The first five atom37 places (N, CA, C, CB, O) and aatype in JSON, in Angstrom:
{
  "aatype": [20, 20, 20, 20, 20, 20, 20, 20, 20, 20, 20, 20, 20, 20, 20, 20, 20, 20, 20, 20, 20, 20, 20, 20, 20, 20, 20, 20, 20, 20, 20, 20, 20, 20, 20, 20, 20, 20, 20, 20, 20, 20, 20, 20, 20, 20, 20, 20, 20, 20, 20, 20, 20, 20, 20, 20, 20, 20, 20, 20, 20, 20, 20, 20, 20, 20, 20, 20, 20, 20, 20, 20, 20, 20, 20, 20, 20, 20, 20, 20, 20, 20, 20, 20, 20, 20, 20, 20, 20, 20, 20, 20, 20, 20, 20, 20, 20, 20, 20, 20, 20, 20, 20, 20, 20, 20, 20, 20, 20, 20, 20, 20, 20, 20, 20, 20, 20, 20, 20, 20, 20, 20, 20],
  "atom_mask": [
    [1, 1, 1, 1, 1],
    [1, 1, 1, 1, 1],
    [1, 1, 1, 1, 1],
    [1, 1, 1, 1, 1],
    [1, 1, 1, 1, 1],
    [1, 1, 1, 1, 1],
    [1, 1, 1, 1, 1],
    [1, 1, 1, 1, 1],
    [1, 1, 1, 1, 1],
    [1, 1, 1, 1, 1],
    [1, 1, 1, 1, 1],
    [1, 1, 1, 1, 1],
    [1, 1, 1, 1, 1],
    [1, 1, 1, 1, 1],
    [1, 1, 1, 1, 1],
    [1, 1, 1, 1, 1],
    [1, 1, 1, 1, 1],
    [1, 1, 1, 1, 1],
    [1, 1, 1, 1, 1],
    [1, 1, 1, 1, 1],
    [1, 1, 1, 1, 1],
    [1, 1, 1, 1, 1],
    [1, 1, 1, 1, 1],
    [1, 1, 1, 1, 1],
    [1, 1, 1, 1, 1],
    [1, 1, 1, 1, 1],
    [1, 1, 1, 1, 1],
    [1, 1, 1, 1, 1],
    [1, 1, 1, 1, 1],
    [1, 1, 1, 1, 1],
    [1, 1, 1, 1, 1],
    [1, 1, 1, 1, 1],
    [1, 1, 1, 1, 1],
    [1, 1, 1, 1, 1],
    [1, 1, 1, 1, 1],
    [1, 1, 1, 1, 1],
    [1, 1, 1, 1, 1],
    [1, 1, 1, 1, 1],
    [1, 1, 1, 1, 1],
    [1, 1, 1, 1, 1],
    [1, 1, 1, 1, 1],
    [1, 1, 1, 1, 1],
    [1, 1, 1, 1, 1],
    [1, 1, 1, 1, 1],
    [1, 1, 1, 1, 1],
    [1, 1, 1, 1, 1],
    [1, 1, 1, 1, 1],
    [1, 1, 1, 1, 1],
    [1, 1, 1, 1, 1],
    [1, 1, 1, 1, 1],
    [1, 1, 1, 1, 1],
    [1, 1, 1, 1, 1],
    [1, 1, 1, 1, 1],
    [1, 1, 1, 1, 1],
    [1, 1, 1, 1, 1],
    [1, 1, 1, 1, 1],
    [1, 1, 1, 1, 1],
    [1, 1, 1, 1, 1],
    [1, 1, 1, 1, 1],
    [1, 1, 1, 1, 1],
    [1, 1, 1, 1, 1],
    [1, 1, 1, 1, 1],
    [1, 1, 1, 1, 1],
    [1, 1, 1, 1, 1],
    [1, 1, 1, 1, 1],
    [1, 1, 1, 1, 1],
    [1, 1, 1, 1, 1],
    [1, 1, 1, 1, 1],
    [1, 1, 1, 1, 1],
    [1, 1, 1, 1, 1],
    [1, 1, 1, 1, 1],
    [1, 1, 1, 1, 1],
    [1, 1, 1, 1, 1],
    [1, 1, 1, 1, 1],
    [1, 1, 1, 1, 1],
    [1, 1, 1, 1, 1],
    [1, 1, 1, 1, 1],
    [1, 1, 1, 1, 1],
    [1, 1, 1, 1, 1],
    [1, 1, 1, 1, 1],
    [1, 1, 1, 1, 1],
    [1, 1, 1, 1, 1],
    [1, 1, 1, 1, 1],
    [1, 1, 1, 1, 1],
    [1, 1, 1, 1, 1],
    [1, 1, 1, 1, 1],
    [1, 1, 1, 1, 1],
    [1, 1, 1, 1, 1],
    [1, 1, 1, 1, 1],
    [1, 1, 1, 1, 1],
    [1, 1, 1, 1, 1],
    [1, 1, 1, 1, 1],
    [1, 1, 1, 1, 1],
    [1, 1, 1, 1, 1],
    [1, 1, 1, 1, 1],
    [1, 1, 1, 1, 1],
    [1, 1, 1, 1, 1],
    [1, 1, 1, 1, 1],
    [1, 1, 1, 1, 1],
    [1, 1, 1, 1, 1],
    [1, 1, 1, 1, 1],
    [1, 1, 1, 1, 1],
    [1, 1, 1, 1, 1],
    [1, 1, 1, 1, 1],
    [1, 1, 1, 1, 1],
    [1, 1, 1, 1, 1],
    [1, 1, 1, 1, 1],
    [1, 1, 1, 1, 1],
    [1, 1, 1, 1, 1],
    [1, 1, 1, 1, 1],
    [1, 1, 1, 1, 1],
    [1, 1, 1, 1, 1],
    [1, 1, 1, 1, 1],
    [1, 1, 1, 1, 1],
    [1, 1, 1, 1, 1],
    [1, 1, 1, 1, 1],
    [1, 1, 1, 1, 1],
    [1, 1, 1, 1, 1],
    [1, 1, 1, 1, 1],
    [1, 1, 1, 1, 1],
    [1, 1, 1, 1, 1],
    [1, 1, 1, 1, 1],
    [1, 1, 1, 1, 1]
  ],
  "atom_positions": [
    [[82.84, 78.2, 110.13], [83.79, 78.27, 111.25], [85.19, 79.16, 110.85], [84.15, 76.71, 111.67], [85.68, 80.13, 111.43]],
    [[85.65, 78.44, 109.64], [86.92, 79.18, 108.95], [86.57, 80.93, 109.1], [87.06, 78.62, 107.05], [87.34, 81.66, 109.71]],
    [[85.58, 81.32, 108.59], [85.33, 82.79, 108.63], [85.53, 83.36, 110.06], [83.87, 83.1, 108.12], [86.16, 84.4, 110.29]],
    [[84.97, 82.64, 110.95], [85.2, 83.25, 112.55], [86.64, 83.23, 112.79], [84.45, 82.27, 113.84], [87.16, 84.21, 113.33]],
    [[87.32, 82.28, 112.45], [88.37, 82.14, 112.85], [89.52, 83.1, 112.07], [88.51, 80.81, 112.81], [90.6, 83.41, 112.58]],
    [[89.12, 83.47, 110.86], [89.86, 84.61, 110.11], [89.96, 85.95, 110.96], [89.07, 84.94, 108.71], [90.84, 86.69, 111.4]],
    [[88.44, 85.84, 110.95], [87.62, 87.08, 111.62], [88.6, 87.52, 112.76], [85.97, 86.62, 112.32], [89.12, 88.63, 112.85]],
    [[88.79, 86.25, 113.77], [89.46, 86.51, 115.05], [90.81, 86.94, 115.1], [89.42, 85.43, 115.78], [91.22, 87.82, 115.86]],
    [[91.59, 86.24, 114.17], [92.72, 86.96, 113.55], [93.09, 88.33, 113.27], [92.78, 86.57, 112.6], [94.05, 89.02, 113.6]],
    [[92.04, 88.52, 112.55], [92.5, 89.72, 111.91], [92.03, 90.9, 113.18], [91.69, 89.91, 110.23], [92.64, 91.94, 113.45]],
    [[91.02, 90.49, 113.68], [90.85, 91.42, 114.87], [91.73, 91.52, 115.99], [89.73, 91.18, 115.42], [91.61, 92.53, 116.68]],
    [[92.37, 90.9, 116.24], [93.61, 90.96, 117.16], [95.1, 91.11, 116.51], [93.62, 89.66, 117.98], [96.08, 91.39, 117.19]],
    [[95.13, 90.91, 115.31], [95.96, 91.86, 114.57], [95.81, 93.5, 114.59], [95.8, 91.46, 113.27], [96.7, 94.25, 114.99]],
    [[94.55, 93.91, 114.08], [94.57, 95.27, 114.1], [94.51, 95.99, 115.47], [93.53, 95.67, 113.3], [94.99, 97.11, 115.65]],
    [[93.73, 95.09, 116.69], [94.08, 95.77, 118.09], [95.46, 95.83, 118.58], [93.38, 95.09, 119.17], [95.67, 96.55, 119.56]],
    [[96.34, 95.24, 118.1], [97.88, 95.56, 118.38], [98.43, 96.78, 117.63], [98.8, 94.31, 117.95], [99.26, 97.52, 118.16]],
    [[97.9, 96.99, 116.23], [98.49, 98.29, 115.43], [97.88, 99.22, 116.53], [97.89, 98.61, 113.6], [98.58, 100.04, 117.12]],
    [[96.49, 99.06, 116.79], [95.95, 100.42, 117.51], [96.63, 100.43, 119.29], [93.87, 100.35, 117.5], [96.83, 101.42, 120.0]],
    [[96.83, 99.21, 119.55], [97.29, 99.54, 120.75], [98.76, 100.47, 120.96], [97.36, 98.24, 121.36], [99.01, 101.48, 121.62]],
    [[99.34, 99.85, 120.32], [100.88, 100.03, 119.97], [100.88, 102.0, 119.34], [101.42, 98.51, 118.34], [101.77, 102.84, 119.49]],
    [[100.05, 102.07, 118.93], [99.88, 103.45, 118.0], [99.43, 104.28, 119.52], [98.35, 103.39, 116.37], [100.09, 105.24, 119.92]],
    [[98.38, 103.83, 120.16], [97.51, 104.49, 121.35], [98.59, 104.62, 122.32], [96.15, 103.56, 121.97], [98.5, 105.65, 122.98]],
    [[99.48, 103.94, 122.56], [100.49, 103.9, 123.81], [101.66, 105.13, 123.2], [101.31, 101.99, 124.11], [102.31, 105.86, 123.95]],
    [[101.71, 105.16, 122.21], [103.28, 106.23, 121.56], [102.39, 107.22, 121.97], [104.03, 106.33, 119.52], [102.98, 108.0, 122.71]],
    [[101.09, 107.57, 121.79], [100.45, 108.79, 121.41], [100.31, 109.34, 122.77], [99.07, 108.65, 120.58], [100.44, 110.54, 123.02]],
    [[100.02, 108.33, 123.7], [100.08, 108.81, 125.28], [101.43, 109.17, 125.76], [99.58, 107.65, 126.28], [101.63, 110.14, 126.5]],
    [[102.4, 108.35, 125.33], [103.81, 109.05, 125.62], [104.03, 110.56, 125.33], [104.86, 108.36, 124.79], [104.5, 111.4, 126.1]],
    [[103.55, 110.73, 123.96], [103.94, 112.07, 123.49], [102.84, 112.89, 124.05], [104.09, 112.21, 121.87], [103.17, 114.04, 123.76]],
    [[101.92, 112.93, 124.59], [100.83, 113.45, 125.32], [101.67, 114.07, 126.44], [99.67, 112.34, 125.77], [101.59, 115.28, 126.66]],
    [[102.34, 113.42, 127.02], [102.91, 113.32, 128.52], [104.42, 113.63, 128.43], [102.67, 111.74, 129.22], [105.14, 113.74, 129.43]],
    [[104.84, 113.76, 127.17], [106.41, 113.96, 127.1], [107.35, 113.28, 127.75], [106.74, 115.08, 127.43], [108.36, 113.75, 128.28]],
    [[106.85, 111.67, 127.7], [107.52, 110.9, 128.46], [108.42, 109.84, 127.3], [106.43, 110.19, 129.53], [107.9, 108.91, 126.69]],
    [[109.59, 110.18, 127.21], [110.61, 109.53, 126.19], [110.55, 107.99, 126.68], [112.32, 110.24, 126.29], [110.28, 107.13, 125.84]],
    [[110.75, 107.69, 127.79], [110.43, 106.49, 128.32], [109.63, 105.74, 127.88], [110.14, 106.54, 129.3], [109.99, 104.64, 127.47]],
    [[108.43, 106.08, 127.85], [107.17, 105.28, 127.53], [107.4, 105.51, 125.8], [105.47, 106.02, 128.34], [107.09, 104.47, 125.22]],
    [[107.76, 106.33, 125.06], [108.01, 106.26, 123.7], [108.82, 105.16, 123.52], [108.58, 107.42, 123.16], [108.51, 104.1, 122.99]],
    [[110.05, 105.56, 124.08], [111.21, 104.59, 123.42], [110.72, 102.76, 123.83], [113.07, 105.12, 124.34], [111.44, 101.8, 123.56]],
    [[109.56, 102.68, 124.39], [109.54, 101.29, 124.62], [109.12, 100.6, 123.35], [108.65, 100.95, 125.77], [109.27, 99.38, 123.37]],
    [[108.52, 101.2, 122.04], [108.78, 100.66, 120.91], [109.52, 100.96, 120.02], [108.06, 100.55, 120.47], [109.34, 100.54, 118.87]],
    [[110.57, 101.77, 120.38], [111.48, 101.81, 119.63], [112.15, 100.74, 119.14], [112.11, 102.44, 120.05], [112.45, 99.89, 119.97]],
    [[112.62, 100.47, 117.56], [113.57, 99.31, 117.11], [114.9, 99.62, 117.48], [113.57, 99.04, 115.58], [115.23, 100.7, 117.96]],
    [[115.76, 98.51, 117.23], [117.09, 98.57, 117.54], [117.64, 99.84, 117.16], [117.79, 97.52, 116.94], [118.49, 100.22, 117.96]],
    [[117.42, 100.67, 116.16], [118.11, 101.63, 115.38], [116.64, 102.65, 114.81], [119.16, 100.72, 114.0], [115.88, 102.21, 113.94]],
    [[116.42, 104.04, 115.48], [115.27, 104.69, 115.23], [116.01, 105.83, 114.59], [114.28, 104.98, 116.49], [117.11, 106.25, 114.97]],
    [[115.12, 106.42, 113.32], [115.67, 107.49, 112.49], [114.85, 108.91, 113.39], [115.2, 107.21, 110.57], [113.63, 108.93, 113.53]],
    [[115.79, 110.04, 113.92], [114.86, 110.79, 114.61], [115.16, 112.42, 113.91], [115.13, 110.59, 116.39], [116.29, 112.88, 113.79]],
    [[114.14, 113.01, 113.59], [114.06, 114.45, 112.91], [113.77, 115.14, 113.65], [113.29, 114.75, 111.91], [112.9, 114.89, 114.49]],
    [[114.59, 116.53, 113.56], [114.22, 117.58, 114.15], [114.29, 118.52, 113.41], [114.76, 117.81, 115.13], [114.7, 118.13, 112.31]],
    [[114.03, 119.99, 113.44], [114.13, 121.14, 112.73], [115.55, 121.23, 112.35], [113.63, 122.3, 113.48], [115.98, 121.28, 111.2]],
    [[116.26, 121.25, 113.47], [117.67, 121.59, 112.94], [118.56, 120.32, 112.63], [118.45, 122.49, 114.02], [119.68, 120.45, 112.14]],
    [[118.01, 119.07, 112.94], [118.97, 117.95, 112.71], [118.14, 116.34, 112.58], [120.1, 118.0, 114.09], [117.1, 115.97, 113.13]],
    [[118.84, 115.77, 111.86], [118.34, 114.36, 111.6], [119.41, 113.5, 111.47], [117.5, 114.22, 110.39], [120.4, 113.65, 110.76]],
    [[119.04, 112.26, 112.47], [119.97, 111.1, 112.53], [119.51, 110.18, 112.89], [120.96, 111.16, 113.19], [118.53, 110.26, 113.63]],
    [[120.01, 108.97, 112.53], [119.74, 107.55, 113.17], [120.65, 107.1, 114.34], [119.88, 106.47, 112.09], [121.87, 107.19, 114.48]],
    [[119.64, 106.58, 115.15], [120.17, 106.27, 116.65], [119.98, 105.15, 116.97], [119.65, 106.97, 117.72], [119.06, 104.5, 116.48]],
    [[120.81, 104.69, 117.87], [120.61, 103.36, 118.9], [119.56, 103.23, 119.67], [121.58, 103.22, 119.86], [119.38, 104.39, 120.07]],
    [[118.6, 102.45, 120.23], [117.36, 102.58, 120.88], [118.01, 103.6, 122.09], [116.61, 100.99, 121.38], [117.57, 104.73, 122.31]],
    [[118.82, 103.14, 122.61], [119.02, 103.75, 123.84], [119.51, 105.43, 123.82], [120.06, 102.84, 124.53], [119.21, 106.28, 124.65]],
    [[120.34, 105.59, 122.65], [120.72, 107.2, 122.47], [119.3, 107.72, 121.92], [122.17, 107.57, 121.22], [119.0, 108.86, 122.27]],
    [[118.42, 107.07, 121.14], [117.41, 108.15, 120.82], [116.19, 108.21, 122.0], [116.74, 107.8, 119.27], [115.18, 108.9, 121.85]],
    [[116.38, 107.61, 122.84], [115.59, 107.54, 124.11], [116.19, 108.81, 124.53], [115.78, 106.18, 125.17], [115.66, 109.84, 124.13]],
    [[117.25, 108.87, 125.3], [118.15, 110.21, 125.63], [117.96, 111.6, 124.94], [119.57, 109.9, 125.32], [117.83, 112.67, 125.53]],
    [[117.95, 111.34, 123.29], [117.83, 112.61, 122.4], [116.38, 112.89, 122.78], [118.12, 112.41, 120.65], [116.22, 113.95, 123.37]],
    [[115.27, 112.13, 122.56], [114.0, 112.77, 122.93], [113.79, 113.11, 124.27], [112.96, 111.99, 122.6], [113.32, 114.18, 124.66]],
    [[114.15, 112.24, 124.91], [114.12, 112.88, 126.48], [114.37, 114.61, 126.56], [115.52, 112.08, 127.45], [113.49, 115.4, 126.93]],
    [[115.77, 115.01, 126.12], [116.13, 116.07, 126.04], [115.31, 117.08, 125.32], [117.18, 115.93, 125.67], [115.24, 118.26, 125.64]],
    [[114.64, 116.47, 124.23], [113.83, 117.32, 122.97], [112.73, 117.82, 123.95], [113.11, 116.27, 121.41], [112.36, 118.99, 123.87]],
    [[112.2, 116.97, 124.88], [110.8, 117.2, 125.53], [111.44, 117.86, 126.46], [109.78, 115.99, 126.02], [110.81, 118.91, 126.61]],
    [[112.22, 117.85, 127.08], [112.53, 118.77, 128.43], [112.99, 120.19, 127.93], [113.84, 118.07, 129.45], [112.82, 121.26, 128.52]],
    [[113.62, 119.98, 126.7], [114.02, 121.4, 126.3], [112.5, 122.4, 125.73], [115.31, 121.18, 124.88], [112.3, 123.59, 125.95]],
    [[111.74, 121.57, 125.08], [110.62, 122.36, 124.59], [109.49, 122.18, 125.45], [110.26, 122.02, 123.21], [108.53, 122.86, 125.11]],
    [[109.27, 121.22, 126.81], [108.23, 121.59, 127.36], [106.83, 121.23, 126.9], [108.38, 122.72, 127.41], [105.94, 121.93, 126.44]],
    [[106.89, 120.06, 127.12], [105.71, 119.34, 126.29], [104.01, 119.67, 126.91], [106.06, 117.51, 126.43], [103.59, 118.99, 127.84]],
    [[103.35, 120.5, 126.44], [102.18, 120.65, 126.49], [100.98, 119.82, 126.41], [102.14, 121.27, 125.89], [100.22, 119.61, 127.35]],
    [[100.82, 119.21, 124.85], [99.84, 118.28, 124.55], [100.53, 117.87, 123.25], [98.27, 118.84, 124.46], [101.51, 118.33, 122.65]],
    [[99.41, 116.49, 122.94], [99.57, 116.21, 121.53], [98.27, 115.76, 121.01], [100.66, 115.17, 121.26], [97.51, 115.09, 121.71]],
    [[97.95, 116.15, 119.63], [96.77, 116.04, 119.18], [96.96, 115.24, 117.91], [96.14, 117.34, 119.05], [97.69, 115.6, 116.99]],
    [[96.3, 114.19, 117.92], [96.46, 113.31, 116.68], [95.57, 114.0, 115.47], [95.93, 111.68, 117.03], [94.41, 114.32, 115.74]],
    [[96.1, 114.24, 114.06], [95.48, 114.83, 113.46], [94.65, 113.31, 112.26], [96.52, 116.12, 112.95], [93.5, 113.16, 111.84]],
    [[95.79, 112.55, 112.09], [95.56, 111.18, 111.17], [96.22, 110.29, 111.72], [96.0, 111.17, 109.7], [97.2, 110.51, 112.43]],
    [[95.61, 108.85, 111.38], [95.92, 107.98, 111.49], [95.92, 106.98, 110.32], [95.45, 107.82, 112.37], [94.92, 106.98, 109.6]],
    [[96.97, 106.07, 110.02], [96.79, 105.65, 109.02], [97.8, 103.9, 108.87], [97.13, 106.97, 108.12], [98.63, 103.6, 109.74]],
    [[97.54, 103.02, 107.75], [98.17, 101.92, 107.74], [98.89, 101.88, 106.31], [97.23, 100.79, 108.07], [98.12, 101.75, 105.36]],
    [[100.02, 101.96, 106.09], [100.59, 102.05, 104.77], [101.24, 100.32, 104.66], [101.89, 103.51, 104.69], [102.05, 99.97, 105.51]],
    [[100.8, 99.31, 103.55], [101.39, 98.13, 103.63], [101.51, 97.58, 105.31], [102.78, 98.34, 102.88], [102.61, 97.37, 105.82]],
    [[100.49, 97.43, 105.91], [100.37, 96.85, 107.4], [101.49, 97.39, 108.24], [100.46, 95.2, 107.45], [102.03, 96.62, 109.05]],
    [[101.99, 98.91, 108.1], [102.75, 99.61, 108.92], [102.08, 101.0, 109.37], [104.02, 99.78, 108.26], [102.31, 102.08, 108.83]],
    [[101.26, 100.81, 110.4], [100.85, 102.1, 110.88], [101.61, 103.21, 111.22], [100.27, 101.95, 111.8], [102.75, 103.12, 111.67]],
    [[100.94, 104.4, 110.99], [101.46, 105.74, 110.97], [100.55, 106.63, 111.67], [101.68, 106.23, 109.59], [99.34, 106.42, 111.62]],
    [[101.06, 107.69, 112.39], [100.31, 108.75, 112.91], [101.0, 110.2, 112.83], [100.0, 108.38, 114.3], [102.17, 110.53, 113.03]],
    [[100.01, 110.87, 112.5], [100.34, 112.46, 112.14], [99.7, 113.21, 113.05], [99.87, 113.0, 110.7], [98.47, 113.23, 112.98]],
    [[100.38, 114.0, 114.12], [99.76, 114.69, 114.97], [100.48, 116.18, 115.23], [99.66, 113.84, 116.15], [101.54, 116.44, 114.67]],
    [[99.89, 117.02, 116.01], [100.46, 118.26, 116.31], [100.69, 118.42, 118.14], [99.37, 119.45, 115.59], [99.87, 118.42, 119.06]],
    [[102.19, 118.55, 118.14], [102.82, 118.54, 119.4], [102.9, 120.0, 119.96], [104.22, 117.9, 119.28], [103.47, 120.92, 119.37]],
    [[102.34, 120.1, 121.04], [102.07, 121.43, 121.48], [103.39, 121.84, 122.64], [100.4, 121.45, 122.2], [103.41, 121.21, 123.7]],
    [[104.18, 122.63, 122.43], [105.09, 122.89, 123.72], [105.16, 124.26, 123.69], [106.61, 122.23, 123.76], [104.8, 125.14, 122.91]],
    [[105.75, 124.2, 124.79], [106.16, 125.94, 125.67], [106.75, 126.66, 124.3], [107.82, 125.91, 127.33], [106.42, 127.83, 124.09]],
    [[107.42, 126.13, 123.57], [108.31, 126.68, 122.48], [107.65, 126.61, 120.82], [109.74, 125.74, 122.58], [108.3, 126.78, 119.78]],
    [[106.37, 126.36, 120.92], [105.5, 126.4, 119.86], [105.23, 124.94, 119.43], [106.07, 127.25, 118.74], [105.73, 124.01, 120.07]],
    [[104.39, 124.73, 118.3], [103.74, 123.68, 117.65], [104.9, 122.92, 116.88], [102.56, 124.22, 116.71], [105.79, 123.52, 116.27]],
    [[104.78, 121.42, 116.96], [105.8, 120.71, 116.01], [104.76, 119.48, 115.21], [107.29, 119.91, 117.06], [104.08, 118.61, 115.76]],
    [[104.91, 119.76, 113.8], [103.83, 118.75, 113.15], [104.61, 117.5, 113.47], [103.46, 118.95, 111.37], [105.76, 117.45, 113.04]],
    [[104.14, 116.47, 114.15], [104.74, 115.05, 114.35], [104.48, 113.92, 113.5], [104.38, 114.59, 115.53], [103.33, 113.69, 113.12]],
    [[105.31, 113.29, 113.21], [104.84, 112.0, 112.28], [105.62, 110.85, 113.11], [105.39, 112.09, 110.39], [106.74, 110.98, 113.61]],
    [[104.78, 109.68, 113.16], [106.04, 108.34, 113.46], [105.52, 107.35, 112.81], [106.35, 107.74, 115.12], [104.34, 107.41, 112.48]],
    [[106.18, 106.44, 112.55], [105.99, 104.95, 111.58], [106.28, 104.09, 112.54], [107.04, 104.64, 110.15], [107.24, 104.24, 113.3]],
    [[105.36, 102.96, 112.58], [105.99, 101.52, 113.18], [105.95, 100.84, 111.94], [105.08, 100.62, 114.47], [105.55, 101.24, 110.85]],
    [[106.46, 99.69, 112.29], [107.07, 98.35, 111.66], [106.45, 97.38, 112.05], [108.42, 98.04, 111.92], [106.16, 97.62, 113.22]],
    [[105.97, 96.13, 111.69], [105.71, 94.67, 112.27], [107.26, 94.2, 112.16], [104.46, 93.6, 111.27], [107.88, 94.21, 111.1]],
    [[107.72, 93.84, 113.27], [108.84, 92.88, 113.48], [108.78, 91.5, 114.32], [109.82, 93.64, 114.08], [108.82, 91.48, 115.55]],
    [[108.68, 90.41, 113.56], [108.41, 89.44, 114.56], [106.88, 89.5, 115.15], [109.45, 89.65, 115.68], [106.06, 89.58, 114.24]],
    [[106.43, 89.47, 116.18], [105.15, 89.61, 117.0], [105.02, 91.16, 117.4], [105.19, 88.62, 118.38], [103.94, 91.63, 117.72]],
    [[106.24, 91.94, 117.36], [105.96, 93.24, 117.83], [105.82, 94.38, 116.5], [107.19, 93.61, 118.89], [106.18, 94.14, 115.35]],
    [[105.31, 95.48, 116.91], [105.08, 96.62, 116.4], [106.18, 97.55, 117.02], [103.65, 97.02, 116.63], [106.19, 97.75, 118.24]],
    [[107.24, 98.2, 116.07], [108.39, 98.74, 116.52], [108.32, 100.06, 115.75], [109.67, 97.83, 116.29], [107.9, 99.95, 114.6]],
    [[108.72, 101.54, 116.25], [108.61, 102.45, 116.03], [110.19, 102.64, 114.97], [108.23, 103.13, 117.33], [111.33, 102.34, 115.33]],
    [[109.82, 103.14, 113.79], [110.94, 103.2, 113.01], [111.4, 104.65, 112.86], [110.67, 102.56, 111.71], [112.6, 104.9, 112.77]],
    [[110.63, 105.42, 112.85], [111.12, 106.88, 112.64], [110.28, 107.92, 113.27], [111.19, 107.21, 111.18], [109.05, 107.84, 113.22]],
    [[110.85, 108.84, 113.83], [109.85, 109.84, 114.42], [110.43, 111.61, 113.86], [109.89, 109.58, 116.43], [111.57, 112.08, 113.75]],
    [[109.41, 112.05, 113.68], [109.57, 113.5, 112.93], [108.95, 114.49, 113.8], [108.83, 113.61, 111.42], [107.93, 114.3, 114.46]],
    [[109.72, 115.67, 113.74], [109.08, 116.83, 114.19], [109.5, 117.98, 113.21], [109.46, 117.12, 115.67], [110.64, 118.27, 112.85]],
    [[108.56, 118.46, 112.93], [108.88, 119.51, 112.02], [107.92, 121.06, 112.32], [108.57, 118.81, 110.48], [106.69, 121.14, 112.35]],
    [[108.81, 122.08, 112.49], [108.09, 123.2, 113.13], [106.86, 123.73, 111.82], [109.39, 124.56, 113.62], [106.09, 124.66, 112.03]]
  ]
}
């Protein structure tokens, strides 16, 4: 009985990781800053080829929206997913009208939520 309970708890925990990562991936595929920002922590580290800064949640959404609009998102393809000390991450290729960006994002468990801590776009 204890094993079933433990298995159930672990399954729920892992599915939360998967759902959050998948939701961010869908937002990236759609170039939808609003959808991605639903998972932002209070402050988020955003890195672009020409700048890097820590932004408040609302500022980060505006900066990301501007990046998506300026570059015209075409698609996002996941290259690798993983988990580092219960903090999921995802690496992918963001295809835009201005070229490809290697994109990496990191989430961290905060209370009962997984929140996006860092988002990087590299040429």
